[in-house]
N, C-alpha and C positions, 0 to 999 in steps of 0.2 A: 106955331111950326115956324113963323115969318122968323122968330127970334134964333132957333137953332140954325135957319139958313143965312142970317147974320154972321152968327158965330163962327159959322162952318167958311164964310166967305172970309173974312178977317183972318183966321188962322190959315187961310191958304194963301193970303195976301203977303203975310207975316213972314213967311216961308218959301215963299217964290223965288226969292233972289237970294235966298241965305247960300246957296250952294255956291253959285258964282261968285259971291264976296268971300265964302270959306276957300274957295279952288285959288282965289287970285292973291291972297293973304298966305295962303300956304306955298306958292310959287315964288312969290316974294321974299319969305323966309328960307327958301331951299335956295333961291338965287345967290343971296348974301351969306349963307353956308358954305356954297359951293366955292361964291370967289375968297372968301376967307381961306378955306383948307387949299385952295391953288394958291393963293399969295404965300403960303407959309410953305410950301414945296419950291416953289421958285424962291425964296429966301434961303431955305434950306441949299439949295443949288447952288446957287450963286454963292452963299457962303463957304462952301466947298470947293467950286472954284477957285477963288481968289485966294484961299487960303494956301492952295497945294497940294489938296488933298489927289491921292494918287486912285487913278479908276481904274483898276486892273483886276 
């Protein structure tokens, strides 16, 4: 019985901080993706402005 409780505690300790680790890395990746998409939009807009695109 003591062995089962020790295995249960090891299992719970292993997955206790996994959620925050996964969430933190998800938001880091999402931040880089968002910044790259925003920079592409800014580049495209500035390219159109400097090449004389008519915004009609």
